[in-house]
Structure formats: C-alpha cells, structure tokens
N, CA, C and O atoms as a CHARMM CRD file, in Angstrom:
* protein
*
  324
    1    1 MET  N      7.40500   2.86500  15.46100 PROA 1      0.00000
    2    1 MET  CA     7.66100   4.29200  15.31400 PROA 1      0.00000
    3    1 MET  C      6.78900   5.04500  16.30400 PROA 1      0.00000
    4    1 MET  O      5.63600   4.68300  16.53500 PROA 1      0.00000
    5    2 ASN  N      7.33900   6.06700  16.86800 PROA 2      0.00000
    6    2 ASN  CA     6.62700   6.91900  17.81800 PROA 2      0.00000
    7    2 ASN  C      5.55500   7.70700  17.07100 PROA 2      0.00000
    8    2 ASN  O      5.83700   8.32700  16.04600 PROA 2      0.00000
    9    3 THR  N      4.33000   7.68200  17.58400 PROA 3      0.00000
   10    3 THR  CA     3.24500   8.37800  16.89900 PROA 3      0.00000
   11    3 THR  C      3.33100   9.88600  17.05800 PROA 3      0.00000
   12    3 THR  O      2.47200  10.60800  16.55200 PROA 3      0.00000
   13    4 SER  N      4.36500  10.38200  17.75900 PROA 4      0.00000
   14    4 SER  CA     4.51900  11.82800  17.90500 PROA 4      0.00000
   15    4 SER  C      5.13300  12.46900  16.66300 PROA 4      0.00000
   16    4 SER  O      5.36000  13.67900  16.64900 PROA 4      0.00000
   17    5 VAL  N      5.40500  11.68500  15.62400 PROA 5      0.00000
   18    5 VAL  CA     5.92000  12.23600  14.37500 PROA 5      0.00000
   19    5 VAL  C      4.73400  12.83500  13.62700 PROA 5      0.00000
   20    5 VAL  O      4.05900  12.16300  12.84900 PROA 5      0.00000
   21    6 ARG  N      4.50500  14.11300  13.88600 PROA 6      0.00000
   22    6 ARG  CA     3.34000  14.79700  13.31800 PROA 6      0.00000
   23    6 ARG  C      3.79900  15.97600  12.47600 PROA 6      0.00000
   24    6 ARG  O      4.75300  16.67700  12.81500 PROA 6      0.00000
   25    7 GLY  N      3.09900  16.17100  11.38100 PROA 7      0.00000
   26    7 GLY  CA     3.43200  17.25400  10.47300 PROA 7      0.00000
   27    7 GLY  C      2.94100  18.60700  10.94800 PROA 7      0.00000
   28    7 GLY  O      1.91900  18.72500  11.62400 PROA 7      0.00000
   29    8 LYS  N      3.69800  19.61900  10.57400 PROA 8      0.00000
   30    8 LYS  CA     3.33600  21.00500  10.88300 PROA 8      0.00000
   31    8 LYS  C      3.06800  21.78100   9.59700 PROA 8      0.00000
   32    8 LYS  O      2.12800  22.57200   9.52500 PROA 8      0.00000
   33    9 SER  N      3.90500  21.54800   8.57800 PROA 9      0.00000
   34    9 SER  CA     3.71300  22.23000   7.29800 PROA 9      0.00000
   35    9 SER  C      4.35900  21.42700   6.18000 PROA 9      0.00000
   36    9 SER  O      5.21800  20.57800   6.42000 PROA 9      0.00000
   37   10 VAL  N      3.93100  21.71200   4.95400 PROA 10     0.00000
   38   10 VAL  CA     4.43000  21.03400   3.75800 PROA 10     0.00000
   39   10 VAL  C      4.90200  22.09600   2.77300 PROA 10     0.00000
   40   10 VAL  O      4.22600  23.10100   2.55000 PROA 10     0.00000
   41   11 HSD  N      6.07400  21.85800   2.18800 PROA 11     0.00000
   42   11 HSD  CA     6.63100  22.77300   1.18900 PROA 11     0.00000
   43   11 HSD  C      7.21700  21.95500   0.04900 PROA 11     0.00000
   44   11 HSD  O      7.62400  20.80800   0.23100 PROA 11     0.00000
   45   12 PHE  N      7.25200  22.55800  -1.11300 PROA 12     0.00000
   46   12 PHE  CA     7.82900  21.92300  -2.30400 PROA 12     0.00000
   47   12 PHE  C      8.83800  22.86000  -2.92700 PROA 12     0.00000
   48   12 PHE  O      8.71400  24.08100  -2.83200 PROA 12     0.00000
   49   13 ASP  N      9.82900  22.28600  -3.56100 PROA 13     0.00000
   50   13 ASP  CA    10.65100  23.05000  -4.49000 PROA 13     0.00000
   51   13 ASP  C     10.71600  22.22700  -5.77100 PROA 13     0.00000
   52   13 ASP  O      9.95300  21.27300  -5.92000 PROA 13     0.00000
   53   14 ASP  N     11.58400  22.56200  -6.67600 PROA 14     0.00000
   54   14 ASP  CA    11.58400  21.85800  -7.95800 PROA 14     0.00000
   55   14 ASP  C     12.06700  20.41100  -7.85900 PROA 14     0.00000
   56   14 ASP  O     11.88600  19.64600  -8.80600 PROA 14     0.00000
   57   15 ARG  N     12.67400  20.01700  -6.74400 PROA 15     0.00000
   58   15 ARG  CA    13.18200  18.65000  -6.61600 PROA 15     0.00000
   59   15 ARG  C     12.67000  17.88000  -5.40200 PROA 15     0.00000
   60   15 ARG  O     12.68000  16.64900  -5.40800 PROA 15     0.00000
   61   16 TYR  N     12.22500  18.58100  -4.36400 PROA 16     0.00000
   62   16 TYR  CA    11.94400  17.90200  -3.10200 PROA 16     0.00000
   63   16 TYR  C     10.58800  18.25000  -2.50500 PROA 16     0.00000
   64   16 TYR  O     10.04400  19.33500  -2.71000 PROA 16     0.00000
   65   17 LEU  N     10.06500  17.27800  -1.75600 PROA 17     0.00000
   66   17 LEU  CA     8.93000  17.46400  -0.86600 PROA 17     0.00000
   67   17 LEU  C      9.53200  17.61900   0.52300 PROA 17     0.00000
   68   17 LEU  O     10.27700  16.75100   0.97800 PROA 17     0.00000
   69   18 HSD  N      9.21400  18.71600   1.20000 PROA 18     0.00000
   70   18 HSD  CA     9.72100  18.99400   2.53700 PROA 18     0.00000
   71   18 HSD  C      8.54200  19.01700   3.50200 PROA 18     0.00000
   72   18 HSD  O      7.54800  19.70300   3.26600 PROA 18     0.00000
   73   19 VAL  N      8.66000  18.26600   4.58300 PROA 19     0.00000
   74   19 VAL  CA     7.63500  18.28400   5.61500 PROA 19     0.00000
   75   19 VAL  C      8.30200  18.70100   6.91900 PROA 19     0.00000
   76   19 VAL  O      9.20900  18.03500   7.41700 PROA 19     0.00000
   77   20 GLU  N      7.82900  19.82100   7.46000 PROA 20     0.00000
   78   20 GLU  CA     8.30400  20.25300   8.77000 PROA 20     0.00000
   79   20 GLU  C      7.44900  19.56900   9.82300 PROA 20     0.00000
   80   20 GLU  O      6.22100  19.57800   9.74400 PROA 20     0.00000
   81   21 LEU  N      8.10900  18.97600  10.80900 PROA 21     0.00000
   82   21 LEU  CA     7.42300  18.27800  11.87700 PROA 21     0.00000
   83   21 LEU  C      7.16800  19.22400  13.04000 PROA 21     0.00000
   84   21 LEU  O      7.78600  20.28400  13.14100 PROA 21     0.00000
   85   22 GLU  N      6.25400  18.83100  13.91300 PROA 22     0.00000
   86   22 GLU  CA     5.93500  19.65700  15.07700 PROA 22     0.00000
   87   22 GLU  C      7.15300  19.89900  15.95900 PROA 22     0.00000
   88   22 GLU  O      7.23400  20.92500  16.63400 PROA 22     0.00000
   89   23 ASP  N      8.11200  18.95400  15.96100 PROA 23     0.00000
   90   23 ASP  CA     9.31600  19.12100  16.78000 PROA 23     0.00000
   91   23 ASP  C     10.41400  19.90400  16.05500 PROA 23     0.00000
   92   23 ASP  O     11.55400  19.96300  16.51600 PROA 23     0.00000
   93   24 GLU  N     10.05900  20.49900  14.92300 PROA 24     0.00000
   94   24 GLU  CA    10.91200  21.38000  14.10800 PROA 24     0.00000
   95   24 GLU  C     11.92400  20.66100  13.22100 PROA 24     0.00000
   96   24 GLU  O     12.70600  21.32200  12.53800 PROA 24     0.00000
   97   25 ARG  N     11.93200  19.32800  13.21000 PROA 25     0.00000
   98   25 ARG  CA    12.75200  18.61900  12.21900 PROA 25     0.00000
   99   25 ARG  C     12.09800  18.78900  10.85600 PROA 25     0.00000
  100   25 ARG  O     10.89800  19.04800  10.76300 PROA 25     0.00000
  101   26 ILE  N     12.88500  18.64200   9.80600 PROA 26     0.00000
  102   26 ILE  CA    12.36800  18.69900   8.44000 PROA 26     0.00000
  103   26 ILE  C     12.78600  17.42200   7.71900 PROA 26     0.00000
  104   26 ILE  O     13.96100  17.05500   7.70100 PROA 26     0.00000
  105   27 ILE  N     11.80500  16.75900   7.12900 PROA 27     0.00000
  106   27 ILE  CA    12.05600  15.58200   6.30000 PROA 27     0.00000
  107   27 ILE  C     11.96500  16.04100   4.84900 PROA 27     0.00000
  108   27 ILE  O     10.98200  16.66900   4.45600 PROA 27     0.00000
  109   28 SER  N     12.97800  15.73200   4.05800 PROA 28     0.00000
  110   28 SER  CA    12.96900  16.06700   2.63100 PROA 28     0.00000
  111   28 SER  C     13.18500  14.80000   1.83200 PROA 28     0.00000
  112   28 SER  O     14.14000  14.06000   2.06900 PROA 28     0.00000
  113   29 THR  N     12.30300  14.55200   0.89100 PROA 29     0.00000
  114   29 THR  CA    12.43800  13.40000   0.00400 PROA 29     0.00000
  115   29 THR  C     12.23400  13.87500  -1.43700 PROA 29     0.00000
  116   29 THR  O     11.50900  14.84000  -1.68000 PROA 29     0.00000
  117   30 PRO  N     12.87000  13.20000  -2.37900 PROA 30     0.00000
  118   30 PRO  CA    12.72800  13.61600  -3.78100 PROA 30     0.00000
  119   30 PRO  C     11.27300  13.53100  -4.25200 PROA 30     0.00000
  120   30 PRO  O     10.58900  12.53600  -4.01000 PROA 30     0.00000
  121   31 ILE  N     10.82000  14.56500  -4.91100 PROA 31     0.00000
  122   31 ILE  CA     9.45500  14.58700  -5.44900 PROA 31     0.00000
  123   31 ILE  C      9.27400  13.46700  -6.47300 PROA 31     0.00000
  124   31 ILE  O      8.15300  13.00700  -6.68800 PROA 31     0.00000
  125   32 SER  N     10.34900  13.02800  -7.09900 PROA 32     0.00000
  126   32 SER  CA    10.26400  11.95100  -8.09100 PROA 32     0.00000
  127   32 SER  C      9.82400  10.62300  -7.47400 PROA 32     0.00000
  128   32 SER  O      9.43000   9.71500  -8.20600 PROA 32     0.00000
  129   33 TRP  N      9.88000  10.49000  -6.16700 PROA 33     0.00000
  130   33 TRP  CA     9.40000   9.27800  -5.50000 PROA 33     0.00000
  131   33 TRP  C      7.88900   9.19100  -5.51400 PROA 33     0.00000
  132   33 TRP  O      7.33100   8.11900  -5.28400 PROA 33     0.00000
  133   34 TYR  N      7.21800  10.29700  -5.77900 PROA 34     0.00000
  134   34 TYR  CA     5.76100  10.36500  -5.69200 PROA 34     0.00000
  135   34 TYR  C      5.20600  10.83600  -7.03900 PROA 34     0.00000
  136   34 TYR  O      4.98400  12.03000  -7.23900 PROA 34     0.00000
  137   35 LYS  N      4.99000   9.91700  -7.94000 PROA 35     0.00000
  138   35 LYS  CA     4.56000  10.25900  -9.30600 PROA 35     0.00000
  139   35 LYS  C      3.27900  11.09300  -9.31500 PROA 35     0.00000
  140   35 LYS  O      3.13800  12.01100 -10.12300 PROA 35     0.00000
  141   36 GLU  N      2.34500  10.77200  -8.41600 PROA 36     0.00000
  142   36 GLU  CA     1.08500  11.52700  -8.37100 PROA 36     0.00000
  143   36 GLU  C      1.32400  12.98500  -8.00700 PROA 36     0.00000
  144   36 GLU  O      0.69700  13.88500  -8.56600 PROA 36     0.00000
  145   37 LEU  N      2.23700  13.21200  -7.06500 PROA 37     0.00000
  146   37 LEU  CA     2.55100  14.58700  -6.67500 PROA 37     0.00000
  147   37 LEU  C      3.35800  15.29300  -7.75700 PROA 37     0.00000
  148   37 LEU  O      3.16700  16.48400  -8.00300 PROA 37     0.00000
  149   38 GLN  N      4.24300  14.56900  -8.39100 PROA 38     0.00000
  150   38 GLN  CA     5.09000  15.14000  -9.43900 PROA 38     0.00000
  151   38 GLN  C      4.25300  15.65500 -10.60800 PROA 38     0.00000
  152   38 GLN  O      4.61400  16.64600 -11.24300 PROA 38     0.00000
  153   39 SER  N      3.15100  14.99400 -10.88700 PROA 39     0.00000
  154   39 SER  CA     2.32800  15.41000 -12.02600 PROA 39     0.00000
  155   39 SER  C      1.19500  16.36600 -11.62800 PROA 39     0.00000
  156   39 SER  O      0.43800  16.81500 -12.48900 PROA 39     0.00000
  157   40 ALA  N      1.07600  16.67400 -10.35100 PROA 40     0.00000
  158   40 ALA  CA     0.01500  17.58200  -9.88500 PROA 40     0.00000
  159   40 ALA  C      0.40600  19.04000 -10.12600 PROA 40     0.00000
  160   40 ALA  O      1.58600  19.37200 -10.23400 PROA 40     0.00000
  161   41 SER  N     -0.59900  19.89300 -10.20600 PROA 41     0.00000
  162   41 SER  CA    -0.35000  21.32600 -10.36400 PROA 41     0.00000
  163   41 SER  C      0.06100  21.92900  -9.01900 PROA 41     0.00000
  164   41 SER  O     -0.18700  21.33400  -7.97000 PROA 41     0.00000
  165   42 LEU  N      0.68200  23.09500  -9.04700 PROA 42     0.00000
  166   42 LEU  CA     1.04300  23.78900  -7.81400 PROA 42     0.00000
  167   42 LEU  C     -0.19500  24.08200  -6.97200 PROA 42     0.00000
  168   42 LEU  O     -0.14900  24.01000  -5.74400 PROA 42     0.00000
  169   43 PHE  N     -1.29500  24.40900  -7.63300 PROA 43     0.00000
  170   43 PHE  CA    -2.55000  24.65200  -6.92800 PROA 43     0.00000
  171   43 PHE  C     -2.99200  23.40500  -6.16700 PROA 43     0.00000
  172   43 PHE  O     -3.37300  23.48800  -4.99900 PROA 43     0.00000
  173   44 GLN  N     -2.93900  22.24200  -6.83400 PROA 44     0.00000
  174   44 GLN  CA    -3.32100  20.98700  -6.19200 PROA 44     0.00000
  175   44 GLN  C     -2.37700  20.63900  -5.04700 PROA 44     0.00000
  176   44 GLN  O     -2.82500  20.17400  -3.99900 PROA 44     0.00000
  177   45 LEU  N     -1.08900  20.85600  -5.23100 PROA 45     0.00000
  178   45 LEU  CA    -0.11300  20.56100  -4.18100 PROA 45     0.00000
  179   45 LEU  C     -0.33400  21.42000  -2.94600 PROA 45     0.00000
  180   45 LEU  O     -0.11000  20.97300  -1.82100 PROA 45     0.00000
  181   46 GLY  N     -0.76500  22.63100  -3.15700 PROA 46     0.00000
  182   46 GLY  CA    -1.00200  23.54400  -2.04700 PROA 46     0.00000
  183   46 GLY  C     -2.24200  23.22600  -1.24700 PROA 46     0.00000
  184   46 GLY  O     -2.42300  23.75200  -0.14900 PROA 46     0.00000
  185   47 LYS  N     -3.09800  22.37500  -1.77800 PROA 47     0.00000
  186   47 LYS  CA    -4.35000  22.03200  -1.09400 PROA 47     0.00000
  187   47 LYS  C     -4.22200  20.71000  -0.34100 PROA 47     0.00000
  188   47 LYS  O     -5.00100  19.78300  -0.56100 PROA 47     0.00000
  189   48 TYR  N     -3.24600  20.63300   0.53600 PROA 48     0.00000
  190   48 TYR  CA    -3.04800  19.44100   1.35800 PROA 48     0.00000
  191   48 TYR  C     -3.72000  19.64900   2.71300 PROA 48     0.00000
  192   48 TYR  O     -4.05000  20.77100   3.09800 PROA 48     0.00000
  193   49 LYS  N     -3.91400  18.54300   3.42000 PROA 49     0.00000
  194   49 LYS  CA    -4.34700  18.63100   4.80800 PROA 49     0.00000
  195   49 LYS  C     -3.73900  17.46400   5.56500 PROA 49     0.00000
  196   49 LYS  O     -3.49200  16.39500   5.00500 PROA 49     0.00000
  197   50 PHE  N     -3.50400  17.68900   6.84200 PROA 50     0.00000
  198   50 PHE  CA    -2.98600  16.62100   7.67600 PROA 50     0.00000
  199   50 PHE  C     -4.14100  15.73900   8.13000 PROA 50     0.00000
  200   50 PHE  O     -5.22500  16.22200   8.45700 PROA 50     0.00000
  201   51 ILE  N     -3.88200  14.43300   8.14100 PROA 51     0.00000
  202   51 ILE  CA    -4.88600  13.45200   8.53300 PROA 51     0.00000
  203   51 ILE  C     -4.27700  12.53400   9.59600 PROA 51     0.00000
  204   51 ILE  O     -3.07900  12.59700   9.87100 PROA 51     0.00000
  205   52 CYS  N     -5.10400  11.69500  10.17900 PROA 52     0.00000
  206   52 CYS  CA    -4.64400  10.69200  11.15600 PROA 52     0.00000
  207   52 CYS  C     -3.86000  11.34400  12.29100 PROA 52     0.00000
  208   52 CYS  O     -2.74600  10.93100  12.61100 PROA 52     0.00000
  209   53 GLN  N     -4.45800  12.36100  12.88700 PROA 53     0.00000
  210   53 GLN  CA    -3.85100  13.08800  14.00300 PROA 53     0.00000
  211   53 GLN  C     -2.49400  13.67800  13.63500 PROA 53     0.00000
  212   53 GLN  O     -1.59100  13.73700  14.46900 PROA 53     0.00000
  213   54 GLY  N     -2.35500  14.11100  12.39200 PROA 54     0.00000
  214   54 GLY  CA    -1.14500  14.77500  11.92900 PROA 54     0.00000
  215   54 GLY  C     -0.04500  13.85800  11.45900 PROA 54     0.00000
  216   54 GLY  O      1.04300  14.32600  11.12400 PROA 54     0.00000
  217   55 THR  N     -0.29800  12.55100  11.42400 PROA 55     0.00000
  218   55 THR  CA     0.74500  11.60700  11.02000 PROA 55     0.00000
  219   55 THR  C      0.72200  11.28700   9.52800 PROA 55     0.00000
  220   55 THR  O      1.57600  10.54900   9.03600 PROA 55     0.00000
  221   56 GLY  N     -0.24100  11.83500   8.81500 PROA 56     0.00000
  222   56 GLY  CA    -0.35000  11.61800   7.37800 PROA 56     0.00000
  223   56 GLY  C     -0.74700  12.90500   6.68200 PROA 56     0.00000
  224   56 GLY  O     -1.20100  13.86200   7.31000 PROA 56     0.00000
  225   57 ILE  N     -0.56600  12.90500   5.37300 PROA 57     0.00000
  226   57 ILE  CA    -0.90900  14.05800   4.54400 PROA 57     0.00000
  227   57 ILE  C     -1.83700  13.57600   3.44700 PROA 57     0.00000
  228   57 ILE  O     -1.62700  12.51400   2.86100 PROA 57     0.00000
  229   58 GLU  N     -2.86600  14.36800   3.17400 PROA 58     0.00000
  230   58 GLU  CA    -3.80600  14.04100   2.09800 PROA 58     0.00000
  231   58 GLU  C     -3.88500  15.21200   1.13300 PROA 58     0.00000
  232   58 GLU  O     -3.92800  16.37500   1.53700 PROA 58     0.00000
  233   59 TRP  N     -3.90200  14.87700  -0.14900 PROA 59     0.00000
  234   59 TRP  CA    -4.17100  15.84200  -1.21800 PROA 59     0.00000
  235   59 TRP  C     -5.50200  15.41300  -1.82600 PROA 59     0.00000
  236   59 TRP  O     -5.51900  14.58000  -2.73200 PROA 59     0.00000
  237   60 PRO  N     -6.60900  15.96100  -1.34900 PROA 60     0.00000
  238   60 PRO  CA    -7.93400  15.49300  -1.78400 PROA 60     0.00000
  239   60 PRO  C     -8.18200  15.64800  -3.28300 PROA 60     0.00000
  240   60 PRO  O     -8.84600  14.80500  -3.88600 PROA 60     0.00000
  241   61 ASP  N     -7.66300  16.70300  -3.88700 PROA 61     0.00000
  242   61 ASP  CA    -7.91400  16.94000  -5.31000 PROA 61     0.00000
  243   61 ASP  C     -7.33200  15.85300  -6.21200 PROA 61     0.00000
  244   61 ASP  O     -7.82700  15.61900  -7.31500 PROA 61     0.00000
  245   62 ILE  N     -6.27400  15.19200  -5.73300 PROA 62     0.00000
  246   62 ILE  CA    -5.67400  14.13400  -6.55500 PROA 62     0.00000
  247   62 ILE  C     -5.82200  12.76300  -5.89100 PROA 62     0.00000
  248   62 ILE  O     -5.25700  11.77500  -6.36100 PROA 62     0.00000
  249   63 ASP  N     -6.59600  12.70900  -4.78300 PROA 63     0.00000
  250   63 ASP  CA    -6.86300  11.46800  -4.06100 PROA 63     0.00000
  251   63 ASP  C     -5.56400  10.73200  -3.72500 PROA 63     0.00000
  252   63 ASP  O     -5.39400   9.55800  -4.05200 PROA 63     0.00000
  253   64 TYR  N     -4.65000  11.45600  -3.06200 PROA 64     0.00000
  254   64 TYR  CA    -3.34800  10.88000  -2.71000 PROA 64     0.00000
  255   64 TYR  C     -3.10500  11.07100  -1.21900 PROA 64     0.00000
  256   64 TYR  O     -3.36900  12.13600  -0.66200 PROA 64     0.00000
  257   65 HSD  N     -2.59200  10.00900  -0.57900 PROA 65     0.00000
  258   65 HSD  CA    -2.31000  10.01800   0.85600 PROA 65     0.00000
  259   65 HSD  C     -0.87100   9.57300   1.07200 PROA 65     0.00000
  260   65 HSD  O     -0.36400   8.69800   0.37000 PROA 65     0.00000
  261   66 LEU  N     -0.22600  10.18500   2.04800 PROA 66     0.00000
  262   66 LEU  CA     1.17000   9.87400   2.32700 PROA 66     0.00000
  263   66 LEU  C      1.38500   9.82600   3.83300 PROA 66     0.00000
  264   66 LEU  O      0.97100  10.73300   4.55500 PROA 66     0.00000
  265   67 SER  N      2.02200   8.78200   4.29700 PROA 67     0.00000
  266   67 SER  CA     2.35800   8.62700   5.70400 PROA 67     0.00000
  267   67 SER  C      3.68600   9.34200   5.97100 PROA 67     0.00000
  268   67 SER  O      4.67400   9.11800   5.27200 PROA 67     0.00000
  269   68 ILE  N      3.69600  10.19800   6.98300 PROA 68     0.00000
  270   68 ILE  CA     4.93800  10.88700   7.34400 PROA 68     0.00000
  271   68 ILE  C      5.95500   9.87200   7.85900 PROA 68     0.00000
  272   68 ILE  O      7.15200  10.01300   7.61000 PROA 68     0.00000
  273   69 GLU  N      5.49300   8.86800   8.56200 PROA 69     0.00000
  274   69 GLU  CA     6.37800   7.80500   9.03700 PROA 69     0.00000
  275   69 GLU  C      7.08400   7.12000   7.86900 PROA 69     0.00000
  276   69 GLU  O      8.27900   6.83600   7.95400 PROA 69     0.00000
  277   70 SER  N      6.36400   6.85000   6.78200 PROA 70     0.00000
  278   70 SER  CA     6.98700   6.20300   5.61400 PROA 70     0.00000
  279   70 SER  C      8.02700   7.11900   4.97700 PROA 70     0.00000
  280   70 SER  O      9.04900   6.64600   4.48000 PROA 70     0.00000
  281   71 MET  N      7.77400   8.42200   4.99000 PROA 71     0.00000
  282   71 MET  CA     8.77700   9.36800   4.47400 PROA 71     0.00000
  283   71 MET  C     10.04200   9.30500   5.30700 PROA 71     0.00000
  284   71 MET  O     11.14900   9.31100   4.76900 PROA 71     0.00000
  285   72 LEU  N      9.87700   9.24400   6.62100 PROA 72     0.00000
  286   72 LEU  CA    11.01800   9.20500   7.52500 PROA 72     0.00000
  287   72 LEU  C     11.83200   7.94000   7.30800 PROA 72     0.00000
  288   72 LEU  O     13.05700   8.00000   7.20200 PROA 72     0.00000
  289   73 PHE  N     11.15900   6.78800   7.24100 PROA 73     0.00000
  290   73 PHE  CA    11.86400   5.53600   7.00300 PROA 73     0.00000
  291   73 PHE  C     12.52500   5.51400   5.63100 PROA 73     0.00000
  292   73 PHE  O     13.64700   5.02400   5.49900 PROA 73     0.00000
  293   74 SER  N     11.85700   6.03100   4.61300 PROA 74     0.00000
  294   74 SER  CA    12.41500   6.04900   3.25500 PROA 74     0.00000
  295   74 SER  C     13.66000   6.90400   3.19300 PROA 74     0.00000
  296   74 SER  O     14.65000   6.51400   2.57500 PROA 74     0.00000
  297   75 SER  N     13.62400   8.07600   3.83000 PROA 75     0.00000
  298   75 SER  CA    14.78300   8.97200   3.76900 PROA 75     0.00000
  299   75 SER  C     15.95700   8.38900   4.51900 PROA 75     0.00000
  300   75 SER  O     17.09900   8.58000   4.10000 PROA 75     0.00000
  301   76 VAL  N     15.71900   7.67800   5.62300 PROA 76     0.00000
  302   76 VAL  CA    16.79500   7.03600   6.38100 PROA 76     0.00000
  303   76 VAL  C     17.37400   5.87900   5.57800 PROA 76     0.00000
  304   76 VAL  O     18.59400   5.72700   5.51000 PROA 76     0.00000
  305   77 ALA  N     16.52000   5.06100   4.96900 PROA 77     0.00000
  306   77 ALA  CA    16.96500   3.92700   4.16800 PROA 77     0.00000
  307   77 ALA  C     17.78800   4.38400   2.96700 PROA 77     0.00000
  308   77 ALA  O     18.78400   3.74800   2.62200 PROA 77     0.00000
  309   78 GLU  N     17.38800   5.46600   2.33600 PROA 78     0.00000
  310   78 GLU  CA    18.10100   5.99600   1.16900 PROA 78     0.00000
  311   78 GLU  C     19.49300   6.47100   1.57200 PROA 78     0.00000
  312   78 GLU  O     20.45600   6.25300   0.83600 PROA 78     0.00000
  313   79 LYS  N     19.61100   7.11700   2.72900 PROA 79     0.00000
  314   79 LYS  CA    20.91700   7.59100   3.19300 PROA 79     0.00000
  315   79 LYS  C     21.83900   6.41900   3.53600 PROA 79     0.00000
  316   79 LYS  O     23.05300   6.52000   3.36000 PROA 79     0.00000
  317   80 ALA  N     21.27800   5.31400   4.02100 PROA 80     0.00000
  318   80 ALA  CA    22.08000   4.16500   4.39400 PROA 80     0.00000
  319   80 ALA  C     22.55600   3.36800   3.17300 PROA 80     0.00000
  320   80 ALA  O     23.54100   2.63400   3.25200 PROA 80     0.00000
  321   81 ALA  N     21.86100   3.51600   2.06000 PROA 81     0.00000
  322   81 ALA  CA    22.20000   2.73400   0.85300 PROA 81     0.00000
  323   81 ALA  C     23.46000   3.23000   0.18300 PROA 81     0.00000
  324   81 ALA  O     23.87400   2.67900  -0.83700 PROA 81     0.00000
C-alpha cells in the first residue's frame, strides 16, 4: 500500500466512521466494526489524533489505534463480498 494514504479529518455519525484523506477521498466503515469506538463517548471520539505520519489514528482516552490502510482494505473487501 502506498504510504501516501494519510488522514485529514475524522467524523462519525450514528452508523459510520468517516475518514477524509489528504487527497480528498473519504473512507467510511461501519462503527460496529470497532467495538471500542462504538462504546466510547462522543467526547472521547472527538479526542483523536493522527499518528505514524498521518497513516493511523489514535484515541488516547480509550487507548485505541486504527490503521487507515486497514480501513481501506476492509472497506474494499466488504464491497467485494
């Protein structure tokens, strides 16, 4: 995977985690895939930061890390299934 897949912003709605990439693409995956995020408060979800040169997301309050690359592969695999 190209390491240029870097996050720009993170948004949530009642069903999905949305990550906008620096190249303006948006990856959306079901929040139900991430039990730790699903059970976190809105305050905790809002306190994310990008890590690993923007290729990952960390929620320090809940000690959870997510690779943007894994989100991209998961969303592609789900569409192919």
